[in-house]
PLY file of the C-alpha trace (Angstrom):
ply
format ascii 1.0
element vertex 89
property float x
property float y
property float z
element edge 88
property int vertex1
property int vertex2
end_header
35.84 -27.10 36.56
34.57 -26.24 33.07
31.09 -27.46 33.99
30.96 -25.05 36.93
31.94 -22.11 34.70
29.50 -23.19 31.98
26.69 -23.62 34.51
27.41 -20.20 35.99
27.14 -18.47 32.60
24.09 -20.51 31.60
22.35 -19.53 34.84
23.21 -15.87 34.24
21.86 -16.09 30.69
18.63 -17.77 31.82
18.09 -15.19 34.56
18.74 -12.29 32.16
16.50 -13.82 29.50
13.71 -14.32 32.03
14.11 -10.74 33.24
13.89 -9.39 29.68
10.92 -11.63 28.90
9.02 -10.41 31.95
10.00 -6.76 31.53
9.58 -6.20 27.79
6.95 -8.83 26.86
7.54 -8.26 23.14
5.40 -11.23 22.06
2.40 -10.08 24.04
2.68 -6.52 22.80
2.93 -7.58 19.16
-0.08 -9.86 19.52
-2.03 -7.05 21.18
-1.15 -4.68 18.32
-2.22 -7.30 15.78
-5.52 -7.93 17.59
-6.20 -4.22 17.96
-5.27 -2.90 14.50
-4.95 -5.72 11.93
-7.60 -8.21 13.00
-10.62 -5.89 12.58
-9.66 -4.95 9.00
-11.49 -6.56 6.06
-9.70 -9.44 4.36
-9.16 -7.55 1.10
-7.26 -4.82 2.97
-5.11 -7.48 4.67
-4.29 -9.06 1.30
-3.44 -5.70 -0.28
-1.35 -4.75 2.75
0.51 -8.05 2.58
1.22 -7.55 -1.12
2.42 -4.01 -0.41
4.81 -5.28 2.27
6.14 -7.98 -0.09
6.73 -5.40 -2.84
8.53 -3.13 -0.38
10.73 -6.02 0.77
11.61 -6.97 -2.81
12.44 -3.40 -3.85
14.40 -2.84 -0.65
16.42 -5.99 -1.21
17.15 -5.04 -4.82
18.22 -1.55 -3.76
20.46 -2.98 -1.04
22.11 -5.38 -3.49
22.71 -2.55 -5.98
24.36 -0.39 -3.34
26.43 -3.32 -2.13
27.57 -4.01 -5.69
28.60 -0.36 -6.12
30.54 -0.53 -2.87
32.25 -3.73 -4.04
33.24 -2.09 -7.34
34.66 0.98 -5.54
36.65 -1.19 -3.13
37.93 -3.34 -6.02
39.06 -0.24 -7.96
40.83 1.14 -4.89
42.51 -2.22 -4.32
43.64 -2.39 -7.96
45.08 1.14 -7.72
46.91 0.33 -4.51
48.30 -2.89 -5.99
49.41 -1.08 -9.16
51.14 1.69 -7.19
52.93 -0.77 -4.91
54.08 -2.90 -7.87
55.46 0.13 -9.74
57.11 1.56 -6.67
0 1
1 2
2 3
3 4
4 5
5 6
6 7
7 8
8 9
9 10
10 11
11 12
12 13
13 14
14 15
15 16
16 17
17 18
18 19
19 20
20 21
21 22
22 23
23 24
24 25
25 26
26 27
27 28
28 29
29 30
30 31
31 32
32 33
33 34
34 35
35 36
36 37
37 38
38 39
39 40
40 41
41 42
42 43
43 44
44 45
45 46
46 47
47 48
48 49
49 50
50 51
51 52
52 53
53 54
54 55
55 56
56 57
57 58
58 59
59 60
60 61
61 62
62 63
63 64
64 65
65 66
66 67
67 68
68 69
69 70
70 71
71 72
72 73
73 74
74 75
75 76
76 77
77 78
78 79
79 80
80 81
81 82
82 83
83 84
84 85
85 86
86 87
87 88
C-alpha cells in the first residue's frame, strides 16, 4: 500500500519536474546569457568581474552576520527582561 502511494507522488513529482524543465529551461537560458555577454569579454575583464563578485559576496556576508548578531542581542535583551519581570512578579 505504501509503495503505491509513494509511486503516485514520485510520478507526480517527475511529471511536474519535467514540465518545469521543458517550460522554463533555466539551464539553457543561463548558458545563452553567458555565451552572449560574458564569453566575448577579454580575460582581464572576466578576472576583475570575478574579483568584484567575490568582494561583494564577502561584504554582503559580513553585513548579514552583523545584522543577525544585532537581532540576536535584541532578542536576548527582551528575553532577559521578560524573565526578570516574571521572576519578580
